[in-house]
MIPARO-264050 format. One record per residue: residue number from 1; x, y, z of N, C-alpha, C in turn; residue in three letters. Coordinates in steps of 0.02 Angstrom, whole numbers. Layout:
<node><k>NUM</k><n_x>X</n_x><n_y>Y</n_y><n_z>Z</n_z><ca_x>X</ca_x><ca_y>Y</ca_y><ca_z>Z</ca_z><c_x>X</c_x><c_y>Y</c_y><c_z>Z</c_z><r>ALA</r></node>
...
***
This chain:
<node><k>1</k><n_x>677</n_x><n_y>-1409</n_y><n_z>718</n_z><ca_x>696</ca_x><ca_y>-1343</ca_y><ca_z>695</ca_z><c_x>758</c_x><c_y>-1320</c_y><c_z>733</c_z><r>MET</r></node>
<node><k>2</k><n_x>803</n_x><n_y>-1290</n_y><n_z>697</n_z><ca_x>863</ca_x><ca_y>-1263</ca_y><ca_z>731</ca_z><c_x>878</c_x><c_y>-1194</c_y><c_z>702</c_z><r>SER</r></node>
<node><k>3</k><n_x>912</n_x><n_y>-1155</n_y><n_z>742</n_z><ca_x>933</ca_x><ca_y>-1089</ca_y><ca_z>720</ca_z><c_x>992</c_x><c_y>-1068</c_y><c_z>762</c_z><r>PHE</r></node>
<node><k>4</k><n_x>1025</n_x><n_y>-1016</n_y><n_z>738</n_z><ca_x>1082</ca_x><ca_y>-988</ca_y><ca_z>775</ca_z><c_x>1079</c_x><c_y>-912</c_y><c_z>768</c_z><r>ALA</r></node>
<node><k>5</k><n_x>1099</n_x><n_y>-878</n_y><n_z>820</n_z><ca_x>1102</ca_x><ca_y>-805</ca_y><ca_z>819</ca_z><c_x>1175</c_x><c_y>-784</c_y><c_z>815</c_z><r>LEU</r></node>
<node><k>6</k><n_x>1187</n_x><n_y>-733</n_y><n_z>775</n_z><ca_x>1255</ca_x><ca_y>-706</ca_y><ca_z>768</ca_z><c_x>1251</c_x><c_y>-631</c_y><c_z>775</c_z><r>PHE</r></node>
<node><k>7</k><n_x>1298</n_x><n_y>-603</n_y><n_z>809</n_z><ca_x>1303</ca_x><ca_y>-530</ca_y><ca_z>814</ca_z><c_x>1347</c_x><c_y>-507</c_y><c_z>756</c_z><r>ARG</r></node>
<node><k>8</k><n_x>1317</n_x><n_y>-468</n_y><n_z>713</n_z><ca_x>1353</ca_x><ca_y>-444</ca_y><ca_z>654</ca_z><c_x>1388</c_x><c_y>-378</c_y><c_z>670</c_z><r>ALA</r></node>
<node><k>9</k><n_x>1445</n_x><n_y>-367</n_y><n_z>639</n_z><ca_x>1479</ca_x><ca_y>-303</ca_y><ca_z>649</ca_z><c_x>1440</c_x><c_y>-247</c_y><c_z>617</c_z><r>PRO</r></node>
<node><k>10</k><n_x>1453</n_x><n_y>-186</n_y><n_z>638</n_z><ca_x>1416</ca_x><ca_y>-128</ca_y><ca_z>612</ca_z><c_x>1423</c_x><c_y>-121</c_y><c_z>537</c_z><r>LYS</r></node>
<node><k>11</k><n_x>1478</n_x><n_y>-142</n_y><n_z>509</n_z><ca_x>1489</ca_x><ca_y>-135</ca_y><ca_z>437</ca_z><c_x>1467</c_x><c_y>-197</c_y><c_z>397</c_z><r>ASN</r></node>
<node><k>12</k><n_x>1426</n_x><n_y>-240</n_y><n_z>427</n_z><ca_x>1406</ca_x><ca_y>-304</ca_y><ca_z>397</ca_z><c_x>1383</c_x><c_y>-295</c_y><c_z>324</c_z><r>TYR</r></node>
<node><k>13</k><n_x>1338</n_x><n_y>-248</n_y><n_z>311</n_z><ca_x>1310</ca_x><ca_y>-240</ca_y><ca_z>244</ca_z><c_x>1359</c_x><c_y>-208</c_y><c_z>194</c_z><r>TYR</r></node>
<node><k>14</k><n_x>1415</n_x><n_y>-185</n_y><n_z>218</n_z><ca_x>1467</ca_x><ca_y>-159</ca_y><ca_z>173</ca_z><c_x>1516</c_x><c_y>-215</c_y><c_z>155</c_z><r>GLN</r></node>
<node><k>15</k><n_x>1513</n_x><n_y>-271</n_y><n_z>190</n_z><ca_x>1559</ca_x><ca_y>-326</ca_y><ca_z>177</ca_z><c_x>1540</c_x><c_y>-364</c_y><c_z>114</c_z><r>LEU</r></node>
<node><k>16</k><n_x>1589</n_x><n_y>-398</n_y><n_z>85</n_z><ca_x>1576</ca_x><ca_y>-442</ca_y><ca_z>28</ca_z><c_x>1539</c_x><c_y>-504</c_y><c_z>52</c_z><r>LYS</r></node>
<node><k>17</k><n_x>1504</n_x><n_y>-536</n_y><n_z>7</n_z><ca_x>1465</ca_x><ca_y>-596</ca_y><ca_z>26</ca_z><c_x>1510</c_x><c_y>-650</c_y><c_z>55</c_z><r>LEU</r></node>
<node><k>18</k><n_x>1570</n_x><n_y>-657</n_y><n_z>30</n_z><ca_x>1614</ca_x><ca_y>-709</ca_y><ca_z>57</ca_z><c_x>1631</c_x><c_y>-695</c_y><c_z>130</c_z><r>LYS</r></node>
<node><k>19</k><n_x>1638</n_x><n_y>-631</n_y><n_z>149</n_z><ca_x>1652</ca_x><ca_y>-613</ca_y><ca_z>218</ca_z><c_x>1590</c_x><c_y>-624</c_y><c_z>262</c_z><r>ASP</r></node>
<node><k>20</k><n_x>1532</n_x><n_y>-608</n_y><n_z>236</n_z><ca_x>1469</ca_x><ca_y>-620</ca_y><ca_z>273</ca_z><c_x>1460</c_x><c_y>-695</c_y><c_z>285</c_z><r>ARG</r></node>
<node><k>21</k><n_x>1475</n_x><n_y>-735</n_y><n_z>234</n_z><ca_x>1470</ca_x><ca_y>-808</ca_y><ca_z>240</ca_z><c_x>1513</c_x><c_y>-833</c_y><c_z>298</c_z><r>LYS</r></node>
<node><k>22</k><n_x>1572</n_x><n_y>-806</n_y><n_z>304</n_z><ca_x>1618</ca_x><ca_y>-827</ca_y><ca_z>358</ca_z><c_x>1590</c_x><c_y>-808</c_y><c_z>426</c_z><r>GLU</r></node>
<node><k>23</k><n_x>1564</n_x><n_y>-748</n_y><n_z>432</n_z><ca_x>1536</ca_x><ca_y>-725</ca_y><ca_z>496</ca_z><c_x>1478</c_x><c_y>-770</c_y><c_z>518</c_z><r>ILE</r></node>
<node><k>24</k><n_x>1437</n_x><n_y>-792</n_y><n_z>469</n_z><ca_x>1377</ca_x><ca_y>-832</ca_y><ca_z>484</ca_z><c_x>1391</c_x><c_y>-907</c_y><c_z>483</c_z><r>LEU</r></node>
<node><k>25</k><n_x>1452</n_x><n_y>-926</n_y><n_z>468</n_z><ca_x>1469</ca_x><ca_y>-998</ca_y><ca_z>463</ca_z><c_x>1425</c_x><c_y>-1034</c_y><c_z>413</c_z><r>ASN</r></node>
<node><k>26</k><n_x>1408</n_x><n_y>-1001</n_y><n_z>359</n_z><ca_x>1366</ca_x><ca_y>-1031</ca_y><ca_z>307</ca_z><c_x>1410</c_x><c_y>-1075</c_y><c_z>262</c_z><r>ALA</r></node>
<node><k>27</k><n_x>1382</n_x><n_y>-1131</n_y><n_z>237</n_z><ca_x>1421</ca_x><ca_y>-1175</ca_y><ca_z>194</ca_z><c_x>1443</c_x><c_y>-1142</c_y><c_z>128</c_z><r>PRO</r></node>
<node><k>28</k><n_x>1403</n_x><n_y>-1096</n_y><n_z>102</n_z><ca_x>1422</ca_x><ca_y>-1060</ca_y><ca_z>41</ca_z><c_x>1384</c_x><c_y>-994</c_y><c_z>39</c_z><r>SER</r></node>
<node><k>29</k><n_x>1404</n_x><n_y>-951</n_y><n_z>-7</n_z><ca_x>1371</ca_x><ca_y>-886</ca_y><ca_z>-16</ca_z><c_x>1298</c_x><c_y>-895</c_y><c_z>-39</c_z><r>GLU</r></node>
<node><k>30</k><n_x>1283</n_x><n_y>-952</n_y><n_z>-70</n_z><ca_x>1215</ca_x><ca_y>-965</ca_y><ca_z>-95</ca_z><c_x>1165</c_x><c_y>-974</c_y><c_z>-38</c_z><r>HIS</r></node>
<node><k>31</k><n_x>1188</n_x><n_y>-983</n_y><n_z>24</n_z><ca_x>1144</ca_x><ca_y>-989</ca_y><ca_z>81</ca_z><c_x>1120</c_x><c_y>-921</c_y><c_z>107</c_z><r>TYR</r></node>
<node><k>32</k><n_x>1153</n_x><n_y>-868</n_y><n_z>86</n_z><ca_x>1137</ca_x><ca_y>-802</ca_y><ca_z>111</ca_z><c_x>1077</c_x><c_y>-774</c_y><c_z>74</c_z><r>LEU</r></node>
<node><k>33</k><n_x>1027</n_x><n_y>-750</n_y><n_z>111</n_z><ca_x>965</ca_x><ca_y>-726</ca_y><ca_z>81</ca_z><c_x>949</c_x><c_y>-656</c_y><c_z>106</c_z><r>CYS</r></node>
<node><k>34</k><n_x>905</n_x><n_y>-624</n_y><n_z>69</n_z><ca_x>880</ca_x><ca_y>-558</ca_y><ca_z>90</ca_z><c_x>805</c_x><c_y>-558</c_y><c_z>82</c_z><r>LYS</r></node>
<node><k>35</k><n_x>773</n_x><n_y>-515</n_y><n_z>120</n_z><ca_x>701</ca_x><ca_y>-506</ca_y><ca_z>115</ca_z><c_x>687</c_x><c_y>-441</c_y><c_z>78</c_z><r>SER</r></node>
<node><k>36</k><n_x>642</n_x><n_y>-444</n_y><n_z>31</n_z><ca_x>622</ca_x><ca_y>-383</ca_y><ca_z>-5</ca_z><c_x>546</c_x><c_y>-380</c_y><c_z>-5</c_z><r>ILE</r></node>
<node><k>37</k><n_x>520</n_x><n_y>-320</n_y><n_z>-5</n_z><ca_x>448</ca_x><ca_y>-311</ca_y><ca_z>-8</ca_z><c_x>430</c_x><c_y>-290</c_y><c_z>-79</c_z><r>VAL</r></node>
<node><k>38</k><n_x>382</n_x><n_y>-327</n_y><n_z>-107</n_z><ca_x>360</ca_x><ca_y>-313</ca_y><ca_z>-175</ca_z><c_x>286</c_x><c_y>-295</c_y><c_z>-174</c_z><r>MET</r></node>
<node><k>39</k><n_x>267</n_x><n_y>-253</n_y><n_z>-221</n_z><ca_x>197</ca_x><ca_y>-231</ca_y><ca_z>-227</ca_z><c_x>168</c_x><c_y>-258</c_y><c_z>-292</c_z><r>GLU</r></node>
<node><k>40</k><n_x>107</n_x><n_y>-284</n_y><n_z>-287</n_z><ca_x>70</ca_x><ca_y>-303</ca_y><ca_z>-346</ca_z><c_x>35</c_x><c_y>-240</c_y><c_z>-370</c_z><r>ASN</r></node>
<node><k>41</k><n_x>64</n_x><n_y>-206</n_y><n_z>-419</n_z><ca_x>36</ca_x><ca_y>-142</ca_y><ca_z>-441</ca_z><c_x>-29</c_x><c_y>-151</c_y><c_z>-481</c_z><r>THR</r></node>
<node><k>42</k><n_x>-45</n_x><n_y>-213</n_y><n_z>-499</n_z><ca_x>-107</ca_x><ca_y>-228</ca_y><ca_z>-535</ca_z><c_x>-161</c_x><c_y>-254</c_y><c_z>-487</c_z><r>ALA</r></node>
<node><k>43</k><n_x>-149</n_x><n_y>-248</n_y><n_z>-423</n_z><ca_x>-194</ca_x><ca_y>-274</ca_y><ca_z>-371</ca_z><c_x>-264</c_x><c_y>-245</c_y><c_z>-379</c_z><r>PHE</r></node>
<node><k>44</k><n_x>-314</n_x><n_y>-289</n_y><n_z>-373</n_z><ca_x>-385</ca_x><ca_y>-270</ca_y><ca_z>-376</ca_z><c_x>-416</c_x><c_y>-285</c_y><c_z>-308</c_z><r>GLN</r></node>
<node><k>45</k><n_x>-432</n_x><n_y>-233</n_y><n_z>-271</n_z><ca_x>-455</ca_x><ca_y>-240</ca_y><ca_z>-202</ca_z><c_x>-515</c_x><c_y>-287</c_y><c_z>-195</c_z><r>GLU</r></node>
<node><k>46</k><n_x>-559</n_x><n_y>-289</n_y><n_z>-244</n_z><ca_x>-619</ca_x><ca_y>-331</ca_y><ca_z>-239</ca_z><c_x>-603</c_x><c_y>-406</c_y><c_z>-237</c_z><r>GLU</r></node>
<node><k>47</k><n_x>-542</n_x><n_y>-425</n_y><n_z>-257</n_z><ca_x>-522</ca_x><ca_y>-496</ca_y><ca_z>-256</ca_z><c_x>-475</c_x><c_y>-511</c_y><c_z>-197</c_z><r>TYR</r></node>
<node><k>48</k><n_x>-463</n_x><n_y>-463</n_y><n_z>-154</n_z><ca_x>-416</ca_x><ca_y>-473</ca_y><ca_z>-99</ca_z><c_x>-438</c_x><c_y>-533</c_y><c_z>-57</c_z><r>GLN</r></node>
<node><k>49</k><n_x>-389</n_x><n_y>-573</n_y><n_z>-39</n_z><ca_x>-401</ca_x><ca_y>-632</ca_y><ca_z>2</ca_z><c_x>-336</c_x><c_y>-658</c_y><c_z>29</c_z><r>GLY</r></node>
<node><k>50</k><n_x>-339</n_x><n_y>-715</n_y><n_z>60</n_z><ca_x>-280</ca_x><ca_y>-745</ca_y><ca_z>91</ca_z><c_x>-223</c_x><c_y>-754</c_y><c_z>40</c_z><r>GLU</r></node>
<node><k>51</k><n_x>-239</n_x><n_y>-769</n_y><n_z>-22</n_z><ca_x>-188</ca_x><ca_y>-783</ca_y><ca_z>-72</ca_z><c_x>-184</c_x><c_y>-729</c_y><c_z>-126</c_z><r>HIS</r></node>
<node><k>52</k><n_x>-213</n_x><n_y>-671</n_y><n_z>-112</n_z><ca_x>-210</ca_x><ca_y>-615</ca_y><ca_z>-160</ca_z><c_x>-207</c_x><c_y>-551</c_y><c_z>-120</c_z><r>TYR</r></node>
<node><k>53</k><n_x>-146</n_x><n_y>-523</n_y><n_z>-116</n_z><ca_x>-134</ca_x><ca_y>-463</ca_y><ca_z>-77</ca_z><c_x>-96</c_x><c_y>-412</c_y><c_z>-119</c_z><r>GLN</r></node>
<node><k>54</k><n_x>-93</n_x><n_y>-351</n_y><n_z>-94</n_z><ca_x>-55</ca_x><ca_y>-299</ca_y><ca_z>-130</ca_z><c_x>20</c_x><c_y>-306</c_y><c_z>-117</c_z><r>ARG</r></node>
<node><k>55</k><n_x>40</n_x><n_y>-322</n_y><n_z>-55</n_z><ca_x>110</ca_x><ca_y>-324</ca_y><ca_z>-37</ca_z><c_x>131</c_x><c_y>-394</c_y><c_z>-16</c_z><r>TYR</r></node>
<node><k>56</k><n_x>192</n_x><n_y>-412</n_y><n_z>-35</n_z><ca_x>220</ca_x><ca_y>-477</ca_y><ca_z>-18</ca_z><c_x>293</c_x><c_y>-468</c_y><c_z>3</c_z><r>TYR</r></node>
<node><k>57</k><n_x>313</n_x><n_y>-506</n_y><n_z>53</n_z><ca_x>383</ca_x><ca_y>-509</ca_y><ca_z>72</ca_z><c_x>412</c_x><c_y>-570</c_y><c_z>36</c_z><r>CYS</r></node>
<node><k>58</k><n_x>463</n_x><n_y>-559</n_y><n_z>-4</n_z><ca_x>495</ca_x><ca_y>-611</ca_y><ca_z>-43</ca_z><c_x>565</c_x><c_y>-622</c_y><c_z>-15</c_z><r>VAL</r></node>
<node><k>59</k><n_x>582</n_x><n_y>-684</n_y><n_z>-2</n_z><ca_x>649</ca_x><ca_y>-701</ca_y><ca_z>21</ca_z><c_x>687</c_x><c_y>-731</c_y><c_z>-37</c_z><r>ILE</r></node>
<node><k>60</k><n_x>744</n_x><n_y>-702</n_y><n_z>-52</n_z><ca_x>782</ca_x><ca_y>-722</ca_y><ca_z>-111</ca_z><c_x>856</c_x><c_y>-726</c_y><c_z>-94</c_z><r>ILE</r></node>
<node><k>61</k><n_x>890</n_x><n_y>-772</n_y><n_z>-127</n_z><ca_x>962</ca_x><ca_y>-778</ca_y><ca_z>-117</ca_z><c_x>997</c_x><c_y>-716</c_y><c_z>-144</c_z><r>GLN</r></node>
<node><k>62</k><n_x>1050</n_x><n_y>-696</n_y><n_z>-110</n_z><ca_x>1091</ca_x><ca_y>-640</ca_y><ca_z>-134</ca_z><c_x>1122</c_x><c_y>-656</c_y><c_z>-202</c_z><r>TYR</r></node>
<node><k>63</k><n_x>1136</n_x><n_y>-720</n_y><n_z>-214</n_z><ca_x>1172</ca_x><ca_y>-739</ca_y><ca_z>-275</ca_z><c_x>1127</c_x><c_y>-749</c_y><c_z>-335</c_z><r>THR</r></node>
<node><k>64</k><n_x>1064</n_x><n_y>-731</n_y><n_z>-330</n_z><ca_x>1018</ca_x><ca_y>-736</ca_y><ca_z>-387</ca_z><c_x>986</c_x><c_y>-668</c_y><c_z>-399</c_z><r>THR</r></node>
<node><k>65</k><n_x>953</n_x><n_y>-662</n_y><n_z>-455</n_z><ca_x>920</ca_x><ca_y>-599</ca_y><ca_z>-471</ca_z><c_x>844</c_x><c_y>-607</c_y><c_z>-464</c_z><r>GLU</r></node>
<node><k>66</k><n_x>812</n_x><n_y>-552</n_y><n_z>-448</n_z><ca_x>739</ca_x><ca_y>-552</ca_y><ca_z>-441</ca_z><c_x>709</c_x><c_y>-556</c_y><c_z>-511</c_z><r>ILE</r></node>
<node><k>67</k><n_x>661</n_x><n_y>-600</n_y><n_z>-519</n_z><ca_x>625</ca_x><ca_y>-607</ca_y><ca_z>-582</ca_z><c_x>551</c_x><c_y>-594</c_y><c_z>-566</c_z><r>ASN</r></node>
<node><k>68</k><n_x>528</n_x><n_y>-533</n_y><n_z>-578</n_z><ca_x>460</ca_x><ca_y>-515</ca_y><ca_z>-560</ca_z><c_x>408</c_x><c_y>-556</c_y><c_z>-599</c_z><r>SER</r></node>
<node><k>69</k><n_x>425</n_x><n_y>-578</n_y><n_z>-659</n_z><ca_x>378</ca_x><ca_y>-619</ca_y><ca_z>-698</ca_z><c_x>368</c_x><c_y>-687</c_y><c_z>-665</c_z><r>GLU</r></node>
<node><k>70</k><n_x>422</n_x><n_y>-716</n_y><n_z>-639</n_z><ca_x>416</ca_x><ca_y>-781</ca_y><ca_z>-604</ca_z><c_x>376</c_x><c_y>-773</c_y><c_z>-540</c_z><r>LYS</r></node>
<node><k>71</k><n_x>387</n_x><n_y>-717</n_y><n_z>-505</n_z><ca_x>349</ca_x><ca_y>-704</ca_y><ca_z>-444</ca_z><c_x>275</c_x><c_y>-697</c_y><c_z>-461</c_z><r>ILE</r></node>
<node><k>72</k><n_x>260</n_x><n_y>-659</n_y><n_z>-513</n_z><ca_x>190</ca_x><ca_y>-649</ca_y><ca_z>-534</ca_z><c_x>158</c_x><c_y>-715</c_y><c_z>-552</c_z><r>ALA</r></node>
<node><k>73</k><n_x>193</n_x><n_y>-758</n_y><n_z>-589</n_z><ca_x>165</ca_x><ca_y>-823</ca_y><ca_z>-608</ca_z><c_x>153</c_x><c_y>-866</c_y><c_z>-547</c_z><r>LYS</r></node>
<node><k>74</k><n_x>201</n_x><n_y>-868</n_y><n_z>-501</n_z><ca_x>193</ca_x><ca_y>-909</ca_y><ca_z>-440</ca_z><c_x>134</c_x><c_y>-885</c_y><c_z>-399</c_z><r>ALA</r></node>
<node><k>75</k><n_x>127</n_x><n_y>-819</n_y><n_z>-391</n_z><ca_x>72</ca_x><ca_y>-792</ca_y><ca_z>-351</ca_z><c_x>5</c_x><c_y>-802</c_y><c_z>-386</c_z><r>MET</r></node>
<node><k>76</k><n_x>4</n_x><n_y>-796</n_y><n_z>-452</n_z><ca_x>-58</ca_x><ca_y>-808</ca_y><ca_z>-490</ca_z><c_x>-79</c_x><c_y>-881</c_y><c_z>-484</c_z><r>ARG</r></node>
<node><k>77</k><n_x>-31</n_x><n_y>-927</n_y><n_z>-491</n_z><ca_x>-47</ca_x><ca_y>-998</ca_y><ca_z>-483</ca_z><c_x>-73</c_x><c_y>-1013</c_y><c_z>-413</c_z><r>ASP</r></node>
<node><k>78</k><n_x>-41</n_x><n_y>-985</n_y><n_z>-362</n_z><ca_x>-63</ca_x><ca_y>-996</ca_y><ca_z>-293</ca_z><c_x>-134</c_x><c_y>-969</c_y><c_z>-283</c_z><r>LEU</r></node>
<node><k>79</k><n_x>-146</n_x><n_y>-909</n_y><n_z>-306</n_z><ca_x>-213</ca_x><ca_y>-878</ca_y><ca_z>-298</ca_z><c_x>-265</c_x><c_y>-919</c_y><c_z>-335</c_z><r>GLN</r></node>
<node><k>80</k><n_x>-251</n_x><n_y>-940</n_y><n_z>-395</n_z><ca_x>-300</ca_x><ca_y>-976</ca_y><ca_z>-435</ca_z><c_x>-313</c_x><c_y>-1047</c_y><c_z>-409</c_z><r>ASN</r></node>
<node><k>81</k><n_x>-266</n_x><n_y>-1075</n_y><n_z>-372</n_z><ca_x>-276</ca_x><ca_y>-1141</ca_y><ca_z>-341</ca_z><c_x>-322</c_x><c_y>-1137</c_y><c_z>-281</c_z><r>GLN</r></node>
<node><k>82</k><n_x>-323</n_x><n_y>-1079</n_y><n_z>-247</n_z><ca_x>-357</ca_x><ca_y>-1073</ca_y><ca_z>-183</ca_z><c_x>-416</c_x><c_y>-1025</c_y><c_z>-182</c_z><r>HIS</r></node>
<node><k>83</k><n_x>-435</n_x><n_y>-999</n_y><n_z>-239</n_z><ca_x>-489</ca_x><ca_y>-950</ca_y><ca_z>-239</ca_z><c_x>-539</c_x><c_y>-966</c_y><c_z>-295</c_z><r>SER</r></node>
<node><k>84</k><n_x>-603</n_x><n_y>-952</n_y><n_z>-282</n_z><ca_x>-653</ca_x><ca_y>-962</ca_y><ca_z>-336</ca_z><c_x>-645</c_x><c_y>-910</c_y><c_z>-392</c_z><r>PRO</r></node>
<node><k>85</k><n_x>-611</n_x><n_y>-855</n_y><n_z>-378</n_z><ca_x>-598</ca_x><ca_y>-802</ca_y><ca_z>-428</ca_z><c_x>-533</c_x><c_y>-818</c_y><c_z>-464</c_z><r>HIS</r></node>
<node><k>86</k><n_x>-537</n_x><n_y>-842</n_y><n_z>-524</n_z><ca_x>-477</ca_x><ca_y>-857</ca_y><ca_z>-564</ca_z><c_x>-455</c_x><c_y>-793</c_y><c_z>-599</c_z><r>LYS</r></node>
<node><k>87</k><n_x>-396</n_x><n_y>-769</n_y><n_z>-580</n_z><ca_x>-371</ca_x><ca_y>-706</ca_y><ca_z>-606</ca_z><c_x>-317</c_x><c_y>-718</c_y><c_z>-659</c_z><r>LEU</r></node>
<node><k>88</k><n_x>-315</n_x><n_y>-675</n_y><n_z>-709</n_z><ca_x>-267</ca_x><ca_y>-681</ca_y><ca_z>-763</ca_z><c_x>-205</c_x><c_y>-640</c_y><c_z>-752</c_z><r>GLY</r></node>
<node><k>89</k><n_x>-161</n_x><n_y>-640</n_y><n_z>-802</n_z><ca_x>-97</ca_x><ca_y>-604</ca_y><ca_z>-798</ca_z><c_x>-106</c_x><c_y>-530</c_y><c_z>-783</c_z><r>LYS</r></node>
<node><k>90</k><n_x>-160</n_x><n_y>-501</n_y><n_z>-808</n_z><ca_x>-169</ca_x><ca_y>-428</ca_y><ca_z>-800</ca_z><c_x>-179</c_x><c_y>-408</c_y><c_z>-727</c_z><r>LYS</r></node>
<node><k>91</k><n_x>-192</n_x><n_y>-457</n_y><n_z>-682</n_z><ca_x>-202</ca_x><ca_y>-442</ca_y><ca_z>-611</ca_z><c_x>-139</c_x><c_y>-451</c_y><c_z>-569</c_z><r>ASN</r></node>
<node><k>92</k><n_x>-82</n_x><n_y>-464</n_y><n_z>-602</n_z><ca_x>-20</ca_x><ca_y>-476</ca_y><ca_z>-567</ca_z><c_x>38</c_x><c_y>-440</c_y><c_z>-601</c_z><r>PHE</r></node>
<node><k>93</k><n_x>65</n_x><n_y>-391</n_y><n_z>-568</n_z><ca_x>124</ca_x><ca_y>-355</ca_y><ca_z>-593</ca_z><c_x>164</c_x><c_y>-332</c_y><c_z>-532</c_z><r>HIS</r></node>
<node><k>94</k><n_x>223</n_x><n_y>-359</n_y><n_z>-523</n_z><ca_x>261</ca_x><ca_y>-346</ca_y><ca_z>-462</ca_z><c_x>320</c_x><c_y>-299</c_y><c_z>-474</c_z><r>PHE</r></node>
<node><k>95</k><n_x>331</n_x><n_y>-256</n_y><n_z>-425</n_z><ca_x>389</ca_x><ca_y>-211</ca_y><ca_z>-425</ca_z><c_x>412</c_x><c_y>-202</c_y><c_z>-354</c_z><r>ARG</r></node>
<node><k>96</k><n_x>474</n_x><n_y>-180</n_y><n_z>-347</n_z><ca_x>500</ca_x><ca_y>-166</ca_y><ca_z>-279</ca_z><c_x>462</c_x><c_y>-108</c_y><c_z>-249</c_z><r>LEU</r></node>
<node><k>97</k><n_x>450</n_x><n_y>-111</n_y><n_z>-185</n_z><ca_x>414</ca_x><ca_y>-58</ca_y><ca_z>-150</ca_z><c_x>463</c_x><c_y>-3</c_y><c_z>-130</c_z><r>VAL</r></node>
<node><k>98</k><n_x>445</n_x><n_y>60</n_y><n_z>-141</n_z><ca_x>488</ca_x><ca_y>115</ca_y><ca_z>-118</ca_z><c_x>496</c_x><c_y>113</c_y><c_z>-42</c_z><r>PRO</r></node>
<node><k>99</k><n_x>552</n_x><n_y>138</n_y><n_z>-17</n_z><ca_x>566</ca_x><ca_y>135</ca_y><ca_z>55</ca_z><c_x>513</c_x><c_y>172</c_y><c_z>96</c_z><r>SER</r></node>
<node><k>100</k><n_x>482</n_x><n_y>225</n_y><n_z>69</n_z><ca_x>430</ca_x><ca_y>261</ca_y><ca_z>107</ca_z><c_x>371</c_x><c_y>215</c_y><c_z>121</c_z><r>GLU</r></node>
<node><k>101</k><n_x>354</n_x><n_y>173</n_y><n_z>73</n_z><ca_x>297</ca_x><ca_y>127</ca_y><ca_z>82</ca_z><c_x>315</c_x><c_y>74</c_y><c_z>133</c_z><r>VAL</r></node>
<node><k>102</k><n_x>377</n_x><n_y>50</n_y><n_z>132</n_z><ca_x>398</ca_x><ca_y>0</ca_y><ca_z>181</ca_z><c_x>391</c_x><c_y>28</c_y><c_z>251</c_z><r>ILE</r></node>
<node><k>103</k><n_x>409</n_x><n_y>90</n_y><n_z>261</n_z><ca_x>402</ca_x><ca_y>121</ca_y><ca_z>327</ca_z><c_x>329</c_x><c_y>122</c_y><c_z>349</c_z><r>GLN</r></node>
<node><k>104</k><n_x>283</n_x><n_y>137</n_y><n_z>303</n_z><ca_x>211</ca_x><ca_y>137</ca_y><ca_z>319</ca_z><c_x>187</c_x><c_y>66</c_y><c_z>335</c_z><r>LEU</r></node>
<node><k>105</k><n_x>212</n_x><n_y>17</n_y><n_z>298</n_z><ca_x>194</ca_x><ca_y>-52</ca_y><ca_z>312</ca_z><c_x>217</c_x><c_y>-71</c_y><c_z>382</c_z><r>ILE</r></node>
<node><k>106</k><n_x>279</n_x><n_y>-52</n_y><n_z>399</n_z><ca_x>305</ca_x><ca_y>-68</ca_y><ca_z>466</ca_z><c_x>264</c_x><c_y>-36</c_y><c_z>520</c_z><r>GLN</r></node>
<node><k>107</k><n_x>237</n_x><n_y>23</n_y><n_z>506</n_z><ca_x>195</ca_x><ca_y>57</ca_y><ca_z>555</ca_z><c_x>122</c_x><c_y>34</c_y><c_z>551</c_z><r>LEU</r></node>
<node><k>108</k><n_x>107</n_x><n_y>-11</n_y><n_z>503</n_z><ca_x>40</ca_x><ca_y>-37</ca_y><ca_z>492</ca_z><c_x>-10</c_x><c_y>18</c_y><c_z>477</c_z><r>ASP</r></node>
<node><k>109</k><n_x>11</n_x><n_y>65</n_y><n_z>434</n_z><ca_x>-32</ca_x><ca_y>121</ca_y><ca_z>417</ca_z><c_x>-67</c_x><c_y>112</c_y><c_z>350</c_z><r>LEU</r></node>
<node><k>110</k><n_x>-52</n_x><n_y>59</n_y><n_z>314</n_z><ca_x>-85</ca_x><ca_y>49</ca_y><ca_z>249</ca_z><c_x>-148</c_x><c_y>9</c_y><c_z>258</c_z><r>LEU</r></node>
***
């Protein structure tokens, strides 16, 4: 495993992806990723388990778009592979979490 730390300038998130790539010495803009928190708004608490949760952190490339249907399918497949409770499409519906909820998650208040 290898990693590198870089000190980003204060205006880092205002920069274009090509400029961020240069700061991070990334081979291309496609290497740049962001973390987003998504909520399964169809979550059923009685099925909660290791592979079925209300909130997920999703890491996605900046150069692609979020596809909540693909995320729902991937999470449904994962849950159904690892749980005796086989859940259908109606138990998976993902949306971006509002910033107020992210703050509560960070404080571990949910």
